[in-house]
C-alpha positions as CSV (number, residue, x, y, z in Angstrom):
1,T,-32.7,46.7,-40.7
2,T,-31.5,47.4,-37.2
3,M,-27.9,46.4,-38.1
4,I,-27.4,50.0,-39.4
5,N,-27.7,51.2,-35.8
6,G,-24.2,49.8,-35.3
7,L,-22.9,52.4,-37.7
8,G,-24.5,55.3,-36.0
9,I,-27.6,55.4,-38.2
10,V,-31.0,55.6,-36.5
11,G,-33.5,53.3,-38.2
12,W,-35.8,50.4,-37.6
13,G,-38.3,48.3,-39.5
14,V,-42.0,49.1,-39.8
15,G,-44.9,46.8,-40.4
16,G,-46.8,46.4,-43.7
17,I,-49.7,48.7,-42.6
18,E,-47.3,51.5,-41.6
19,A,-45.4,51.2,-44.9
20,E,-48.6,51.3,-46.9
21,A,-49.8,54.4,-45.0
22,C,-46.6,56.2,-45.8
23,M,-46.9,55.2,-49.5
24,L,-50.3,56.9,-49.5
25,G,-49.0,60.0,-47.9
26,Q,-50.1,59.4,-44.4
27,P,-47.9,60.2,-41.4
28,I,-46.7,57.7,-38.7
29,Y,-47.1,59.0,-35.2
30,L,-44.4,58.1,-32.7
31,K,-44.2,58.6,-29.0
32,M,-41.0,60.1,-27.7
33,P,-39.1,57.0,-26.6
34,Q,-37.3,56.4,-23.3
35,V,-33.6,55.9,-24.0
36,V,-31.8,53.3,-21.9
37,G,-28.0,53.6,-21.8
38,V,-25.7,50.6,-21.5
39,R,-22.3,51.5,-20.3
40,L,-19.7,49.0,-21.6
41,T,-16.3,48.6,-20.0
42,G,-13.4,46.1,-20.4
43,K,-13.0,43.9,-23.4
44,L,-13.9,40.4,-24.5
45,R,-11.6,37.7,-23.4
46,E,-9.9,35.4,-26.0
47,G,-12.3,32.8,-27.3
48,V,-15.4,34.9,-26.5
49,T,-17.3,36.0,-29.5
50,A,-19.6,38.9,-30.4
51,T,-22.5,36.3,-30.3
52,D,-21.7,35.5,-26.7
53,L,-21.7,39.2,-25.8
54,T,-25.0,39.7,-27.7
55,L,-26.7,36.8,-25.8
56,T,-25.5,38.2,-22.5
57,L,-27.0,41.6,-23.5
58,V,-30.2,40.0,-24.6
59,Q,-30.6,38.3,-21.3
60,M,-29.8,41.4,-19.3
61,L,-32.0,43.8,-21.3
62,R,-34.9,41.3,-21.4
63,K,-34.8,41.1,-17.6
64,F,-34.7,44.9,-17.3
65,G,-37.4,45.5,-19.9
66,V,-36.7,47.7,-23.0
67,V,-39.8,47.1,-25.1
68,E,-40.7,50.2,-27.2
69,K,-37.5,51.9,-25.9
70,F,-34.3,53.0,-27.5
71,V,-31.0,51.4,-26.2
72,E,-27.7,53.3,-26.7
73,F,-24.3,51.8,-26.0
74,F,-21.6,54.0,-24.6
75,G,-18.5,53.9,-22.4
76,P,-14.8,53.1,-22.7
77,G,-15.6,49.5,-23.8
78,L,-16.6,50.8,-27.2
79,D,-12.9,51.4,-28.0
80,A,-12.4,47.6,-27.9
81,L,-15.5,46.7,-29.9
82,P,-15.1,46.5,-33.7
83,L,-17.9,47.6,-35.9
84,A,-18.8,44.1,-37.0
85,D,-19.5,43.2,-33.3
86,R,-21.5,46.4,-32.9
87,A,-23.6,45.4,-35.9
88,T,-24.2,42.0,-34.4
89,I,-25.5,43.5,-31.2
90,A,-27.6,46.1,-33.1
91,N,-29.1,43.4,-35.3
92,M,-30.4,41.5,-32.3
93,A,-32.5,44.5,-31.0
94,P,-35.8,42.5,-31.7
95,E,-34.5,39.7,-29.5
96,Y,-33.9,42.0,-26.5
97,G,-37.1,43.9,-27.3
98,A,-35.8,47.4,-28.0
99,T,-36.8,49.5,-31.0
100,I,-33.1,50.1,-31.7
101,G,-29.7,49.3,-30.2
102,F,-27.6,52.3,-31.2
103,F,-23.9,52.9,-31.3
104,P,-22.5,56.5,-31.8
105,V,-20.3,57.5,-34.7
106,D,-16.6,57.4,-33.8
107,A,-13.2,56.5,-35.2
108,E,-14.3,52.9,-35.6
109,A,-17.2,53.9,-37.8
110,L,-14.8,56.0,-40.0
111,K,-12.5,52.9,-40.2
112,Y,-15.4,50.8,-41.5
113,L,-16.2,53.5,-44.1
114,K,-12.6,53.5,-45.2
115,N,-12.3,49.7,-45.3
116,T,-15.4,49.5,-47.5
117,G,-14.1,51.8,-50.1
118,R,-15.5,55.2,-49.3
119,P,-13.3,58.0,-50.7
120,A,-11.3,60.2,-48.4
121,E,-13.5,63.2,-49.0
122,V,-16.5,61.3,-47.7
123,L,-14.7,60.3,-44.5
124,D,-13.6,63.9,-44.0
125,E,-17.1,65.2,-44.5
126,V,-18.7,62.7,-42.2
127,E,-16.2,63.4,-39.4
128,R,-16.4,67.2,-39.7
129,Y,-20.3,67.0,-39.7
130,Y,-20.5,64.9,-36.6
131,R,-17.9,66.9,-34.8
132,A,-19.7,70.1,-35.6
133,Q,-22.9,68.6,-34.3
134,G,-21.2,67.4,-31.1
135,M,-22.1,63.8,-31.9
136,F,-18.7,62.4,-32.7
137,R,-17.7,60.1,-29.8
138,T,-14.1,60.1,-28.5
139,A,-12.5,58.8,-25.3
140,D,-13.0,62.2,-23.8
141,S,-16.6,62.7,-24.7
142,A,-19.0,63.5,-21.9
143,E,-21.4,60.6,-21.2
144,P,-25.0,61.3,-22.4
145,E,-27.9,61.5,-20.1
146,F,-30.3,58.6,-20.2
147,T,-33.7,57.5,-18.8
148,D,-31.9,54.6,-17.1
149,V,-28.4,53.2,-17.2
150,L,-27.2,49.6,-17.1
151,E,-23.5,48.5,-17.0
152,L,-21.7,45.5,-18.4
153,D,-18.0,44.6,-18.0
154,M,-17.3,42.7,-21.2
155,S,-14.4,40.8,-19.6
156,T,-17.1,38.9,-17.5
157,V,-18.8,37.5,-20.7
158,E,-18.4,33.8,-21.1
159,P,-19.0,31.5,-24.1
160,S,-22.7,30.8,-24.3
161,L,-25.6,29.1,-26.0
162,A,-29.1,30.4,-26.5
163,G,-31.9,28.3,-25.3
164,P,-33.2,25.8,-24.7
165,K,-36.2,27.6,-26.3
166,R,-35.6,31.4,-26.4
167,P,-32.6,33.6,-27.2
168,H,-32.7,35.3,-23.8
169,D,-32.6,32.0,-22.0
170,R,-28.8,32.1,-22.2
171,V,-26.8,29.2,-20.9
172,G,-23.1,29.3,-20.2
173,L,-21.1,26.8,-22.2
174,S,-19.9,25.1,-19.0
175,K,-23.5,24.5,-17.8
176,V,-25.0,23.3,-21.1
177,K,-25.1,19.6,-20.1
178,E,-26.6,20.3,-16.7
179,S,-29.2,22.7,-18.2
180,F,-30.2,20.3,-20.9
181,L,-30.7,17.4,-18.5
182,N,-32.8,19.6,-16.2
183,A,-34.9,20.8,-19.1
184,L,-35.7,17.3,-20.2
185,T,-37.9,16.7,-17.1
186,T,-39.0,20.3,-16.5
187,P,-42.7,20.9,-17.2
188,V,-43.5,22.5,-20.6
189,D,-45.1,25.6,-18.9
190,K,-41.7,26.2,-17.3
191,D,-39.9,26.0,-20.7
192,G,-39.0,22.4,-20.3
193,F,-39.8,19.3,-22.4
194,A,-41.6,17.2,-19.8
195,V,-40.0,13.9,-20.7
196,P,-41.3,11.1,-18.4
197,A,-38.6,9.5,-16.3
198,D,-39.1,6.1,-18.0
199,R,-38.4,7.7,-21.4
200,L,-35.1,9.5,-20.6
201,D,-33.1,6.7,-22.1
202,A,-35.3,6.2,-25.1
203,T,-33.6,5.7,-28.5
204,A,-34.7,5.5,-32.1
205,P,-32.9,3.9,-35.0
206,V,-32.0,5.9,-38.1
207,A,-33.4,3.9,-41.1
208,G,-30.8,2.5,-43.4
209,S,-27.8,3.9,-41.5
210,G,-27.3,1.7,-38.4
211,E,-27.1,4.9,-36.3
212,T,-29.2,5.7,-33.3
213,L,-30.9,8.9,-32.1
214,R,-31.3,9.7,-28.4
215,H,-32.3,12.8,-26.4
216,G,-29.8,15.5,-27.2
217,S,-28.7,14.2,-30.6
218,V,-27.9,17.0,-33.0
219,T,-29.9,16.6,-36.2
220,I,-29.6,20.0,-37.7
221,A,-26.3,22.0,-37.9
222,A,-26.8,25.3,-39.8
223,I,-24.2,28.0,-39.9
224,T,-26.6,30.8,-40.7
225,S,-28.5,34.0,-39.5
226,C,-28.0,37.5,-40.9
227,T,-26.2,38.4,-37.8
228,N,-23.5,35.7,-37.2
229,T,-22.7,35.1,-40.9
230,S,-21.9,38.7,-41.5
231,N,-19.3,38.9,-38.7
232,P,-15.8,38.0,-40.0
233,S,-14.4,36.9,-36.7
234,V,-17.2,34.5,-36.1
235,M,-17.1,33.1,-39.6
236,V,-13.3,32.7,-39.7
237,G,-13.6,31.0,-36.3
238,A,-16.1,28.5,-37.7
239,G,-13.7,27.8,-40.6
240,L,-10.8,27.3,-38.3
241,V,-12.8,24.8,-36.1
242,A,-13.7,23.0,-39.3
243,K,-10.1,22.9,-40.5
244,K,-8.9,21.5,-37.1
245,A,-11.8,18.9,-37.1
246,A,-11.0,17.8,-40.7
247,A,-7.3,17.5,-39.9
248,R,-8.1,15.1,-37.1
249,G,-10.3,13.0,-39.2
250,L,-13.6,13.9,-37.5
251,T,-16.8,13.5,-39.5
252,V,-20.4,14.6,-39.2
253,P,-22.9,11.7,-38.6
254,G,-25.0,11.0,-41.7
255,Y,-28.3,11.9,-40.0
256,V,-27.2,15.5,-39.3
257,K,-28.6,18.0,-41.9
258,T,-25.8,20.5,-42.4
259,S,-25.8,23.8,-44.3
260,L,-23.8,27.0,-44.7
261,A,-25.5,30.3,-45.6
262,P,-23.0,33.2,-45.5
263,G,-24.4,36.7,-45.0
264,S,-23.1,37.7,-48.5
265,R,-20.8,36.5,-51.3
266,V,-18.0,38.6,-49.6
267,V,-18.0,36.0,-46.8
268,N,-17.7,33.2,-49.3
269,S,-14.8,35.0,-50.9
270,Y,-12.7,35.6,-47.8
271,L,-13.3,32.1,-46.5
272,E,-12.1,30.7,-49.9
273,R,-9.0,33.0,-49.9
274,A,-8.2,31.9,-46.4
275,G,-8.4,28.2,-47.3
276,L,-11.3,27.7,-44.9
277,L,-14.2,27.0,-47.3
278,E,-12.8,23.6,-48.3
279,P,-12.6,22.1,-44.8
280,L,-16.2,23.4,-44.2
281,Q,-17.3,21.6,-47.3
282,A,-15.4,18.5,-46.2
283,L,-17.7,18.4,-43.2
284,R,-20.7,18.8,-45.5
285,F,-21.2,22.5,-44.6
286,N,-21.9,23.4,-48.3
287,V,-23.1,26.8,-49.3
288,V,-26.9,26.7,-49.8
289,G,-27.5,30.4,-50.4
290,Y,-26.7,33.8,-49.0
291,G,-28.6,35.5,-46.1
292,C,-30.6,34.2,-43.2
293,T,-32.0,30.6,-43.6
294,T,-33.3,30.2,-40.1
């Protein structure tokens, strides 16, 4: 639900009890939320994805504390942030704990409406309405007032992984090996795995394959989530990696369970037109359905 916040629409999911109450004509009472502003500057470096940016924001906002608060993104960095990336960040609001992660309506939002087939009169009406309300963001817009303000220079974001156990435990790609080895022996109550020293080199044979599993072996490789698989740059990136891997004769071990769950049939269509669906399938990343399979 929160993905709509990337398009300048305020909305969030409600629980079953709240929805049932509304169906019976009862009101939902809300406290006026605090609004935390996140000022974005710079732009992402080549090779850094919207997912890396989102994990960085999740870590930053979790540390600050935004539970039951609204988060609004603003600043000159928005000019370098396409709507698909904004939607990725907005969709992860539950991970950073906020009620919503909101982006204002601007030229990028209008561009999305145009690219998704909205007629010119709708675009004109939307722009005129938001300008009349003083809510249309431009490079010259005054910065809103917030309860608190955080800042992030997007040029400092690095390729990252989530984990080892929680999304906000972000690990920079260059430190993944070190982090994993440390986590193996770290106590469980400190988010580790508490593997005894005499079991660090333990292995297990895979029946009928002649292959061996050890600590750190990848056994599930799923290209999924409603966030990542709706972002064209991330999905095309995955397809290009698969194409390069297939061209070099790389294969996926037999014990790895692979799957591909695009966010919609549109993703399936543009991967196929770009010649990227076939190399994904060659590596056994076959389409298993559409949506989030996590």
